[in-house]
mmCIF file of the N, C-alpha and C atoms, coordinates in Angstrom:
data_MODEL
# 
_entry.id   MODEL 
# 
loop_
_atom_site.group_PDB 
_atom_site.id 
_atom_site.type_symbol 
_atom_site.label_atom_id 
_atom_site.label_alt_id 
_atom_site.label_comp_id 
_atom_site.label_asym_id 
_atom_site.label_entity_id 
_atom_site.label_seq_id 
_atom_site.pdbx_PDB_ins_code 
_atom_site.Cartn_x 
_atom_site.Cartn_y 
_atom_site.Cartn_z 
_atom_site.occupancy 
_atom_site.B_iso_or_equiv 
_atom_site.pdbx_formal_charge 
_atom_site.auth_seq_id 
_atom_site.auth_comp_id 
_atom_site.auth_asym_id 
_atom_site.auth_atom_id 
_atom_site.pdbx_PDB_model_num 
ATOM 1   N N  . UNK A 1 1  ? 134.985 92.701 81.402 1.00 0.00 ? 1  UNK A N  1 
ATOM 2   C CA . UNK A 1 1  ? 135.021 92.109 80.079 1.00 0.00 ? 1  UNK A CA 1 
ATOM 3   C C  . UNK A 1 1  ? 134.374 93.080 79.086 1.00 0.00 ? 1  UNK A C  1 
ATOM 4   N N  . UNK A 1 2  ? 135.184 93.682 78.277 1.00 0.00 ? 2  UNK A N  1 
ATOM 5   C CA . UNK A 1 2  ? 134.676 94.676 77.363 1.00 0.00 ? 2  UNK A CA 1 
ATOM 6   C C  . UNK A 1 2  ? 134.197 94.125 76.038 1.00 0.00 ? 2  UNK A C  1 
ATOM 7   N N  . UNK A 1 3  ? 134.276 92.820 75.844 1.00 0.00 ? 3  UNK A N  1 
ATOM 8   C CA . UNK A 1 3  ? 133.961 92.292 74.516 1.00 0.00 ? 3  UNK A CA 1 
ATOM 9   C C  . UNK A 1 3  ? 132.597 91.619 74.436 1.00 0.00 ? 3  UNK A C  1 
ATOM 10  N N  . UNK A 1 4  ? 131.752 91.755 75.448 1.00 0.00 ? 4  UNK A N  1 
ATOM 11  C CA . UNK A 1 4  ? 130.455 91.071 75.400 1.00 0.00 ? 4  UNK A CA 1 
ATOM 12  C C  . UNK A 1 4  ? 129.581 91.619 74.285 1.00 0.00 ? 4  UNK A C  1 
ATOM 13  N N  . UNK A 1 5  ? 129.626 92.926 74.062 1.00 0.00 ? 5  UNK A N  1 
ATOM 14  C CA . UNK A 1 5  ? 128.803 93.505 73.006 1.00 0.00 ? 5  UNK A CA 1 
ATOM 15  C C  . UNK A 1 5  ? 129.244 92.974 71.647 1.00 0.00 ? 5  UNK A C  1 
ATOM 16  N N  . UNK A 1 6  ? 130.545 92.922 71.436 1.00 0.00 ? 6  UNK A N  1 
ATOM 17  C CA . UNK A 1 6  ? 131.056 92.407 70.168 1.00 0.00 ? 6  UNK A CA 1 
ATOM 18  C C  . UNK A 1 6  ? 130.673 90.948 69.985 1.00 0.00 ? 6  UNK A C  1 
ATOM 19  N N  . UNK A 1 7  ? 130.751 90.168 71.044 1.00 0.00 ? 7  UNK A N  1 
ATOM 20  C CA . UNK A 1 7  ? 130.367 88.765 70.965 1.00 0.00 ? 7  UNK A CA 1 
ATOM 21  C C  . UNK A 1 7  ? 128.907 88.602 70.608 1.00 0.00 ? 7  UNK A C  1 
ATOM 22  N N  . UNK A 1 8  ? 128.062 89.432 71.210 1.00 0.00 ? 8  UNK A N  1 
ATOM 23  C CA . UNK A 1 8  ? 126.626 89.370 70.937 1.00 0.00 ? 8  UNK A CA 1 
ATOM 24  C C  . UNK A 1 8  ? 126.360 89.725 69.479 1.00 0.00 ? 8  UNK A C  1 
ATOM 25  N N  . UNK A 1 9  ? 127.022 90.755 68.997 1.00 0.00 ? 9  UNK A N  1 
ATOM 26  C CA . UNK A 1 9  ? 126.841 91.150 67.595 1.00 0.00 ? 9  UNK A CA 1 
ATOM 27  C C  . UNK A 1 9  ? 127.323 90.053 66.652 1.00 0.00 ? 9  UNK A C  1 
ATOM 28  N N  . UNK A 1 10 ? 128.411 89.415 67.008 1.00 0.00 ? 10 UNK A N  1 
ATOM 29  C CA . UNK A 1 10 ? 128.939 88.341 66.164 1.00 0.00 ? 10 UNK A CA 1 
ATOM 30  C C  . UNK A 1 10 ? 127.962 87.177 66.111 1.00 0.00 ? 10 UNK A C  1 
ATOM 31  N N  . UNK A 1 11 ? 127.353 86.849 67.261 1.00 0.00 ? 11 UNK A N  1 
ATOM 32  C CA . UNK A 1 11 ? 126.367 85.758 67.276 1.00 0.00 ? 11 UNK A CA 1 
ATOM 33  C C  . UNK A 1 11 ? 125.170 86.109 66.408 1.00 0.00 ? 11 UNK A C  1 
ATOM 34  N N  . UNK A 1 12 ? 124.714 87.355 66.509 1.00 0.00 ? 12 UNK A N  1 
ATOM 35  C CA . UNK A 1 12 ? 123.585 87.801 65.693 1.00 0.00 ? 12 UNK A CA 1 
ATOM 36  C C  . UNK A 1 12 ? 123.937 87.710 64.212 1.00 0.00 ? 12 UNK A C  1 
ATOM 37  N N  . UNK A 1 13 ? 125.142 88.149 63.873 1.00 0.00 ? 13 UNK A N  1 
ATOM 38  C CA . UNK A 1 13 ? 125.578 88.075 62.472 1.00 0.00 ? 13 UNK A CA 1 
ATOM 39  C C  . UNK A 1 13 ? 125.614 86.635 61.986 1.00 0.00 ? 13 UNK A C  1 
ATOM 40  N N  . UNK A 1 14 ? 126.100 85.728 62.831 1.00 0.00 ? 14 UNK A N  1 
ATOM 41  C CA . UNK A 1 14 ? 126.166 84.318 62.431 1.00 0.00 ? 14 UNK A CA 1 
ATOM 42  C C  . UNK A 1 14 ? 124.770 83.746 62.241 1.00 0.00 ? 14 UNK A C  1 
ATOM 43  N N  . UNK A 1 15 ? 123.840 84.128 63.131 1.00 0.00 ? 15 UNK A N  1 
ATOM 44  C CA . UNK A 1 15 ? 122.462 83.644 62.985 1.00 0.00 ? 15 UNK A CA 1 
ATOM 45  C C  . UNK A 1 15 ? 121.858 84.142 61.678 1.00 0.00 ? 15 UNK A C  1 
ATOM 46  N N  . UNK A 1 16 ? 122.079 85.416 61.394 1.00 0.00 ? 16 UNK A N  1 
ATOM 47  C CA . UNK A 1 16 ? 121.519 85.986 60.164 1.00 0.00 ? 16 UNK A CA 1 
ATOM 48  C C  . UNK A 1 16 ? 122.132 85.341 58.928 1.00 0.00 ? 16 UNK A C  1 
ATOM 49  N N  . UNK A 1 17 ? 123.436 85.118 58.950 1.00 0.00 ? 17 UNK A N  1 
ATOM 50  C CA . UNK A 1 17 ? 124.057 84.502 57.777 1.00 0.00 ? 17 UNK A CA 1 
ATOM 51  C C  . UNK A 1 17 ? 123.601 83.051 57.638 1.00 0.00 ? 17 UNK A C  1 
ATOM 52  N N  . UNK A 1 18 ? 123.355 82.373 58.755 1.00 0.00 ? 18 UNK A N  1 
ATOM 53  C CA . UNK A 1 18 ? 122.836 81.004 58.689 1.00 0.00 ? 18 UNK A CA 1 
ATOM 54  C C  . UNK A 1 18 ? 121.434 81.004 58.091 1.00 0.00 ? 18 UNK A C  1 
ATOM 55  N N  . UNK A 1 19 ? 120.621 81.988 58.465 1.00 0.00 ? 19 UNK A N  1 
ATOM 56  C CA . UNK A 1 19 ? 119.274 82.096 57.889 1.00 0.00 ? 19 UNK A CA 1 
ATOM 57  C C  . UNK A 1 19 ? 119.361 82.343 56.390 1.00 0.00 ? 19 UNK A C  1 
ATOM 58  N N  . UNK A 1 20 ? 120.277 83.229 55.998 1.00 0.00 ? 20 UNK A N  1 
ATOM 59  C CA . UNK A 1 20 ? 120.454 83.526 54.572 1.00 0.00 ? 20 UNK A CA 1 
ATOM 60  C C  . UNK A 1 20 ? 120.863 82.274 53.807 1.00 0.00 ? 20 UNK A C  1 
ATOM 61  N N  . UNK A 1 21 ? 121.814 81.514 54.377 1.00 0.00 ? 21 UNK A N  1 
ATOM 62  C CA . UNK A 1 21 ? 122.256 80.285 53.713 1.00 0.00 ? 21 UNK A CA 1 
ATOM 63  C C  . UNK A 1 21 ? 121.106 79.285 53.619 1.00 0.00 ? 21 UNK A C  1 
ATOM 64  N N  . UNK A 1 22 ? 120.289 79.197 54.662 1.00 0.00 ? 22 UNK A N  1 
ATOM 65  C CA . UNK A 1 22 ? 119.157 78.271 54.644 1.00 0.00 ? 22 UNK A CA 1 
ATOM 66  C C  . UNK A 1 22 ? 118.152 78.668 53.569 1.00 0.00 ? 22 UNK A C  1 
ATOM 67  N N  . UNK A 1 23 ? 117.900 79.962 53.437 1.00 0.00 ? 23 UNK A N  1 
ATOM 68  C CA . UNK A 1 23 ? 116.973 80.428 52.403 1.00 0.00 ? 23 UNK A CA 1 
ATOM 69  C C  . UNK A 1 23 ? 117.520 80.135 51.010 1.00 0.00 ? 23 UNK A C  1 
ATOM 70  N N  . UNK A 1 24 ? 118.807 80.370 50.817 1.00 0.00 ? 24 UNK A N  1 
ATOM 71  C CA . UNK A 1 24 ? 119.425 80.073 49.523 1.00 0.00 ? 24 UNK A CA 1 
ATOM 72  C C  . UNK A 1 24 ? 119.335 78.581 49.221 1.00 0.00 ? 24 UNK A C  1 
ATOM 73  N N  . UNK A 1 25 ? 119.551 77.748 50.237 1.00 0.00 ? 25 UNK A N  1 
ATOM 74  C CA . UNK A 1 25 ? 119.523 76.297 50.078 1.00 0.00 ? 25 UNK A CA 1 
ATOM 75  C C  . UNK A 1 25 ? 118.134 75.845 49.637 1.00 0.00 ? 25 UNK A C  1 
ATOM 76  N N  . UNK A 1 26 ? 117.090 76.444 50.212 1.00 0.00 ? 26 UNK A N  1 
ATOM 77  C CA . UNK A 1 26 ? 115.726 76.063 49.869 1.00 0.00 ? 26 UNK A CA 1 
ATOM 78  C C  . UNK A 1 26 ? 115.383 76.423 48.427 1.00 0.00 ? 26 UNK A C  1 
ATOM 79  N N  . UNK A 1 27 ? 116.042 77.426 47.877 1.00 0.00 ? 27 UNK A N  1 
ATOM 80  C CA . UNK A 1 27 ? 115.764 77.841 46.500 1.00 0.00 ? 27 UNK A CA 1 
ATOM 81  C C  . UNK A 1 27 ? 116.387 76.901 45.474 1.00 0.00 ? 27 UNK A C  1 
ATOM 82  N N  . UNK A 1 28 ? 117.373 76.105 45.886 1.00 0.00 ? 28 UNK A N  1 
ATOM 83  C CA . UNK A 1 28 ? 118.072 75.221 44.953 1.00 0.00 ? 28 UNK A CA 1 
ATOM 84  C C  . UNK A 1 28 ? 117.221 74.013 44.589 1.00 0.00 ? 28 UNK A C  1 
ATOM 85  N N  . UNK A 1 29 ? 117.466 73.464 43.416 1.00 0.00 ? 29 UNK A N  1 
ATOM 86  C CA . UNK A 1 29 ? 116.809 72.224 43.034 1.00 0.00 ? 29 UNK A CA 1 
ATOM 87  C C  . UNK A 1 29 ? 117.535 71.060 43.694 1.00 0.00 ? 29 UNK A C  1 
ATOM 88  N N  . UNK A 1 30 ? 116.940 69.887 43.642 1.00 0.00 ? 30 UNK A N  1 
ATOM 89  C CA . UNK A 1 30 ? 117.540 68.701 44.246 1.00 0.00 ? 30 UNK A CA 1 
ATOM 90  C C  . UNK A 1 30 ? 118.900 68.405 43.635 1.00 0.00 ? 30 UNK A C  1 
ATOM 91  N N  . UNK A 1 31 ? 119.008 68.531 42.325 1.00 0.00 ? 31 UNK A N  1 
ATOM 92  C CA . UNK A 1 31 ? 120.275 68.245 41.649 1.00 0.00 ? 31 UNK A CA 1 
ATOM 93  C C  . UNK A 1 31 ? 121.344 69.250 42.083 1.00 0.00 ? 31 UNK A C  1 
ATOM 94  N N  . UNK A 1 32 ? 120.967 70.517 42.205 1.00 0.00 ? 32 UNK A N  1 
ATOM 95  C CA . UNK A 1 32 ? 121.924 71.537 42.639 1.00 0.00 ? 32 UNK A CA 1 
ATOM 96  C C  . UNK A 1 32 ? 122.380 71.286 44.074 1.00 0.00 ? 32 UNK A C  1 
ATOM 97  N N  . UNK A 1 33 ? 121.446 70.871 44.943 1.00 0.00 ? 33 UNK A N  1 
ATOM 98  C CA . UNK A 1 33 ? 121.802 70.560 46.329 1.00 0.00 ? 33 UNK A CA 1 
ATOM 99  C C  . UNK A 1 33 ? 122.808 69.417 46.367 1.00 0.00 ? 33 UNK A C  1 
ATOM 100 N N  . UNK A 1 34 ? 122.533 68.376 45.591 1.00 0.00 ? 34 UNK A N  1 
ATOM 101 C CA . UNK A 1 34 ? 123.435 67.226 45.557 1.00 0.00 ? 34 UNK A CA 1 
ATOM 102 C C  . UNK A 1 34 ? 124.808 67.647 45.035 1.00 0.00 ? 34 UNK A C  1 
ATOM 103 N N  . UNK A 1 35 ? 124.834 68.484 44.011 1.00 0.00 ? 35 UNK A N  1 
ATOM 104 C CA . UNK A 1 35 ? 126.110 68.934 43.458 1.00 0.00 ? 35 UNK A CA 1 
ATOM 105 C C  . UNK A 1 35 ? 126.912 69.721 44.490 1.00 0.00 ? 35 UNK A C  1 
ATOM 106 N N  . UNK A 1 36 ? 126.240 70.557 45.275 1.00 0.00 ? 36 UNK A N  1 
ATOM 107 C CA . UNK A 1 36 ? 126.949 71.317 46.309 1.00 0.00 ? 36 UNK A CA 1 
ATOM 108 C C  . UNK A 1 36 ? 127.520 70.389 47.366 1.00 0.00 ? 36 UNK A C  1 
ATOM 109 N N  . UNK A 1 37 ? 126.755 69.366 47.756 1.00 0.00 ? 37 UNK A N  1 
ATOM 110 C CA . UNK A 1 37 ? 127.259 68.408 48.743 1.00 0.00 ? 37 UNK A CA 1 
ATOM 111 C C  . UNK A 1 37 ? 128.482 67.681 48.205 1.00 0.00 ? 37 UNK A C  1 
ATOM 112 N N  . UNK A 1 38 ? 128.417 67.278 46.942 1.00 0.00 ? 38 UNK A N  1 
ATOM 113 C CA . UNK A 1 38 ? 129.547 66.580 46.322 1.00 0.00 ? 38 UNK A CA 1 
ATOM 114 C C  . UNK A 1 38 ? 130.765 67.505 46.285 1.00 0.00 ? 38 UNK A C  1 
ATOM 115 N N  . UNK A 1 39 ? 130.552 68.761 45.914 1.00 0.00 ? 39 UNK A N  1 
ATOM 116 C CA . UNK A 1 39 ? 131.654 69.724 45.841 1.00 0.00 ? 39 UNK A CA 1 
ATOM 117 C C  . UNK A 1 39 ? 132.327 69.915 47.199 1.00 0.00 ? 39 UNK A C  1 
ATOM 118 N N  . UNK A 1 40 ? 131.542 69.843 48.263 1.00 0.00 ? 40 UNK A N  1 
ATOM 119 C CA . UNK A 1 40 ? 132.085 70.060 49.606 1.00 0.00 ? 40 UNK A CA 1 
ATOM 120 C C  . UNK A 1 40 ? 132.609 68.773 50.234 1.00 0.00 ? 40 UNK A C  1 
ATOM 121 N N  . UNK A 1 41 ? 132.510 67.667 49.512 1.00 0.00 ? 41 UNK A N  1 
ATOM 122 C CA . UNK A 1 41 ? 133.041 66.416 50.032 1.00 0.00 ? 41 UNK A CA 1 
ATOM 123 C C  . UNK A 1 41 ? 132.077 65.650 50.911 1.00 0.00 ? 41 UNK A C  1 
ATOM 124 N N  . UNK A 1 42 ? 130.788 65.933 50.803 1.00 0.00 ? 42 UNK A N  1 
ATOM 125 C CA . UNK A 1 42 ? 129.788 65.250 51.621 1.00 0.00 ? 42 UNK A CA 1 
ATOM 126 C C  . UNK A 1 42 ? 128.942 64.287 50.797 1.00 0.00 ? 42 UNK A C  1 
ATOM 127 N N  . UNK A 1 43 ? 129.511 63.730 49.754 1.00 0.00 ? 43 UNK A N  1 
ATOM 128 C CA . UNK A 1 43 ? 128.756 62.879 48.838 1.00 0.00 ? 43 UNK A CA 1 
ATOM 129 C C  . UNK A 1 43 ? 128.353 61.559 49.479 1.00 0.00 ? 43 UNK A C  1 
ATOM 130 N N  . UNK A 1 44 ? 128.998 61.177 50.583 1.00 0.00 ? 44 UNK A N  1 
ATOM 131 C CA . UNK A 1 44 ? 128.753 59.874 51.197 1.00 0.00 ? 44 UNK A CA 1 
ATOM 132 C C  . UNK A 1 44 ? 127.695 59.927 52.297 1.00 0.00 ? 44 UNK A C  1 
ATOM 133 N N  . UNK A 1 45 ? 127.164 61.092 52.603 1.00 0.00 ? 45 UNK A N  1 
ATOM 134 C CA . UNK A 1 45 ? 126.248 61.225 53.733 1.00 0.00 ? 45 UNK A CA 1 
ATOM 135 C C  . UNK A 1 45 ? 124.873 60.646 53.411 1.00 0.00 ? 45 UNK A C  1 
ATOM 136 N N  . UNK A 1 46 ? 124.120 60.374 54.463 1.00 0.00 ? 46 UNK A N  1 
ATOM 137 C CA . UNK A 1 46 ? 122.762 59.842 54.296 1.00 0.00 ? 46 UNK A CA 1 
ATOM 138 C C  . UNK A 1 46 ? 121.896 60.825 53.515 1.00 0.00 ? 46 UNK A C  1 
ATOM 139 N N  . UNK A 1 47 ? 122.080 62.124 53.772 1.00 0.00 ? 47 UNK A N  1 
ATOM 140 C CA . UNK A 1 47 ? 121.282 63.132 53.087 1.00 0.00 ? 47 UNK A CA 1 
ATOM 141 C C  . UNK A 1 47 ? 121.563 63.123 51.587 1.00 0.00 ? 47 UNK A C  1 
ATOM 142 N N  . UNK A 1 48 ? 122.834 62.982 51.217 1.00 0.00 ? 48 UNK A N  1 
ATOM 143 C CA . UNK A 1 48 ? 123.194 62.930 49.795 1.00 0.00 ? 48 UNK A CA 1 
ATOM 144 C C  . UNK A 1 48 ? 122.589 61.689 49.148 1.00 0.00 ? 48 UNK A C  1 
ATOM 145 N N  . UNK A 1 49 ? 122.617 60.577 49.859 1.00 0.00 ? 49 UNK A N  1 
ATOM 146 C CA . UNK A 1 49 ? 122.020 59.347 49.323 1.00 0.00 ? 49 UNK A CA 1 
ATOM 147 C C  . UNK A 1 49 ? 120.522 59.520 49.129 1.00 0.00 ? 49 UNK A C  1 
ATOM 148 N N  . UNK A 1 50 ? 119.874 60.216 50.078 1.00 0.00 ? 50 UNK A N  1 
ATOM 149 C CA . UNK A 1 50 ? 118.439 60.463 49.961 1.00 0.00 ? 50 UNK A CA 1 
ATOM 150 C C  . UNK A 1 50 ? 118.155 61.351 48.742 1.00 0.00 ? 50 UNK A C  1 
ATOM 151 N N  . UNK A 1 51 ? 118.977 62.374 48.534 1.00 0.00 ? 51 UNK A N  1 
ATOM 152 C CA . UNK A 1 51 ? 118.795 63.243 47.369 1.00 0.00 ? 51 UNK A CA 1 
ATOM 153 C C  . UNK A 1 51 ? 118.943 62.454 46.076 1.00 0.00 ? 51 UNK A C  1 
ATOM 154 N N  . UNK A 1 52 ? 119.950 61.574 46.022 1.00 0.00 ? 52 UNK A N  1 
ATOM 155 C CA . UNK A 1 52 ? 120.131 60.745 44.822 1.00 0.00 ? 52 UNK A CA 1 
ATOM 156 C C  . UNK A 1 52 ? 118.897 59.891 44.571 1.00 0.00 ? 52 UNK A C  1 
ATOM 157 N N  . UNK A 1 53 ? 118.358 59.302 45.638 1.00 0.00 ? 53 UNK A N  1 
ATOM 158 C CA . UNK A 1 53 ? 117.180 58.453 45.499 1.00 0.00 ? 53 UNK A CA 1 
ATOM 159 C C  . UNK A 1 53 ? 115.983 59.276 45.034 1.00 0.00 ? 53 UNK A C  1 
ATOM 160 N N  . UNK A 1 54 ? 115.845 60.495 45.550 1.00 0.00 ? 54 UNK A N  1 
ATOM 161 C CA . UNK A 1 54 ? 114.764 61.380 45.111 1.00 0.00 ? 54 UNK A CA 1 
ATOM 162 C C  . UNK A 1 54 ? 114.868 61.666 43.614 1.00 0.00 ? 54 UNK A C  1 
ATOM 163 N N  . UNK A 1 55 ? 116.096 61.876 43.131 1.00 0.00 ? 55 UNK A N  1 
ATOM 164 C CA . UNK A 1 55 ? 116.303 62.141 41.705 1.00 0.00 ? 55 UNK A CA 1 
ATOM 165 C C  . UNK A 1 55 ? 115.895 60.921 40.884 1.00 0.00 ? 55 UNK A C  1 
ATOM 166 N N  . UNK A 1 56 ? 116.317 59.738 41.320 1.00 0.00 ? 56 UNK A N  1 
ATOM 167 C CA . UNK A 1 56 ? 115.979 58.504 40.606 1.00 0.00 ? 56 UNK A CA 1 
ATOM 168 C C  . UNK A 1 56 ? 114.470 58.296 40.599 1.00 0.00 ? 56 UNK A C  1 
ATOM 169 N N  . UNK A 1 57 ? 113.833 58.501 41.758 1.00 0.00 ? 57 UNK A N  1 
ATOM 170 C CA . UNK A 1 57 ? 112.382 58.328 41.847 1.00 0.00 ? 57 UNK A CA 1 
ATOM 171 C C  . UNK A 1 57 ? 111.655 59.295 40.916 1.00 0.00 ? 57 UNK A C  1 
ATOM 172 N N  . UNK A 1 58 ? 112.122 60.532 40.861 1.00 0.00 ? 58 UNK A N  1 
ATOM 173 C CA . UNK A 1 58 ? 111.486 61.524 39.992 1.00 0.00 ? 58 UNK A CA 1 
ATOM 174 C C  . UNK A 1 58 ? 111.630 61.129 38.527 1.00 0.00 ? 58 UNK A C  1 
ATOM 175 N N  . UNK A 1 59 ? 112.800 60.616 38.169 1.00 0.00 ? 59 UNK A N  1 
ATOM 176 C CA . UNK A 1 59 ? 113.011 60.192 36.779 1.00 0.00 ? 59 UNK A CA 1 
ATOM 177 C C  . UNK A 1 59 ? 112.140 58.992 36.440 1.00 0.00 ? 59 UNK A C  1 
ATOM 178 N N  . UNK A 1 60 ? 112.023 58.058 37.367 1.00 0.00 ? 60 UNK A N  1 
ATOM 179 C CA . UNK A 1 60 ? 111.174 56.888 37.127 1.00 0.00 ? 60 UNK A CA 1 
ATOM 180 C C  . UNK A 1 60 ? 109.726 57.316 36.940 1.00 0.00 ? 60 UNK A C  1 
ATOM 181 N N  . UNK A 1 61 ? 109.290 58.233 37.786 1.00 0.00 ? 61 UNK A N  1 
ATOM 182 C CA . UNK A 1 61 ? 107.917 58.706 37.726 1.00 0.00 ? 61 UNK A CA 1 
ATOM 183 C C  . UNK A 1 61 ? 107.652 59.415 36.399 1.00 0.00 ? 61 UNK A C  1 
ATOM 184 N N  . UNK A 1 62 ? 108.654 60.176 35.937 1.00 0.00 ? 62 UNK A N  1 
ATOM 185 C CA . UNK A 1 62 ? 108.518 60.923 34.697 1.00 0.00 ? 62 UNK A CA 1 
ATOM 186 C C  . UNK A 1 62 ? 108.693 60.029 33.473 1.00 0.00 ? 62 UNK A C  1 
ATOM 187 N N  . UNK A 1 63 ? 109.379 58.918 33.646 1.00 0.00 ? 63 UNK A N  1 
ATOM 188 C CA . UNK A 1 63 ? 109.591 58.003 32.538 1.00 0.00 ? 63 UNK A CA 1 
ATOM 189 C C  . UNK A 1 63 ? 110.863 58.264 31.770 1.00 0.00 ? 63 UNK A C  1 
ATOM 190 N N  . UNK A 1 64 ? 111.857 58.873 32.410 1.00 0.00 ? 64 UNK A N  1 
ATOM 191 C CA . UNK A 1 64 ? 113.110 59.213 31.725 1.00 0.00 ? 64 UNK A CA 1 
ATOM 192 C C  . UNK A 1 64 ? 114.134 58.091 31.743 1.00 0.00 ? 64 UNK A C  1 
ATOM 193 N N  . UNK A 1 65 ? 113.882 57.031 32.478 1.00 0.00 ? 65 UNK A N  1 
ATOM 194 C CA . UNK A 1 65 ? 114.923 56.002 32.634 1.00 0.00 ? 65 UNK A CA 1 
ATOM 195 C C  . UNK A 1 65 ? 114.843 54.946 31.564 1.00 0.00 ? 65 UNK A C  1 
# 
Protein backbone atom coordinates (compact mmCIF):
# COMPACT_ATOMS: atom_id res chain seq x y z
CA UNK A 1 0.00 0.00 0.00
CA UNK A 2 1.81 3.05 -1.23
CA UNK A 3 -0.69 5.62 -0.05
CA UNK A 4 -0.24 5.46 3.73
CA UNK A 5 2.03 8.50 3.77
CA UNK A 6 -0.46 10.52 1.76
CA UNK A 7 -3.28 9.42 4.05
CA UNK A 8 -1.30 10.45 7.12
CA UNK A 9 -0.55 13.85 5.62
CA UNK A 10 -4.20 14.32 4.71
CA UNK A 11 -5.27 13.52 8.28
CA UNK A 12 -2.73 16.01 9.63
CA UNK A 13 -3.98 18.65 7.20
CA UNK A 14 -7.58 18.02 8.27
CA UNK A 15 -6.64 18.30 11.94
CA UNK A 16 -4.82 21.56 11.32
CA UNK A 17 -7.66 23.03 9.30
CA UNK A 18 -10.12 21.97 12.02
CA UNK A 19 -7.95 23.76 14.59
CA UNK A 20 -7.88 26.85 12.39
CA UNK A 21 -11.67 26.78 12.01
CA UNK A 22 -12.07 26.37 15.78
CA UNK A 23 -9.81 29.35 16.44
CA UNK A 24 -11.72 31.47 13.93
CA UNK A 25 -15.01 30.39 15.54
CA UNK A 26 -13.81 31.49 18.98
CA UNK A 27 -13.00 34.95 17.64
CA UNK A 28 -16.58 35.51 16.44
CA UNK A 29 -19.22 37.25 18.51
CA UNK A 30 -22.38 35.42 19.56
CA UNK A 31 -24.42 37.18 16.89
CA UNK A 32 -21.89 36.28 14.19
CA UNK A 33 -21.87 32.63 15.32
CA UNK A 34 -25.66 32.51 15.15
CA UNK A 35 -25.64 34.11 11.70
CA UNK A 36 -23.18 31.50 10.41
CA UNK A 37 -25.35 28.68 11.77
CA UNK A 38 -28.41 30.19 10.11
CA UNK A 39 -26.52 30.58 6.82
CA UNK A 40 -25.53 26.91 6.92
CA UNK A 41 -29.06 25.76 7.68
CA UNK A 42 -28.49 24.87 11.34
CA UNK A 43 -30.85 27.46 12.80
CA UNK A 44 -33.00 24.78 14.47
CA UNK A 45 -30.25 23.15 16.55
CA UNK A 46 -30.03 23.27 20.33
CA UNK A 47 -26.79 25.24 20.05
CA UNK A 48 -28.45 27.91 17.89
CA UNK A 49 -31.31 28.15 20.38
CA UNK A 50 -28.80 28.57 23.20
CA UNK A 51 -27.03 31.36 21.27
CA UNK A 52 -30.36 33.13 20.72
CA UNK A 53 -31.12 32.88 24.43
CA UNK A 54 -27.67 34.25 25.28
CA UNK A 55 -28.35 37.25 23.02
CA UNK A 56 -31.73 37.88 24.67
CA UNK A 57 -30.22 37.54 28.15
CA UNK A 58 -27.44 39.98 27.29
CA UNK A 59 -29.95 42.51 25.96
CA UNK A 60 -32.12 42.17 29.06
CA UNK A 61 -29.11 42.64 31.29
CA UNK A 62 -28.04 45.71 29.31
CA UNK A 63 -31.56 47.11 29.23
CA UNK A 64 -32.01 47.20 25.45
CA UNK A 65 -35.37 45.44 25.35
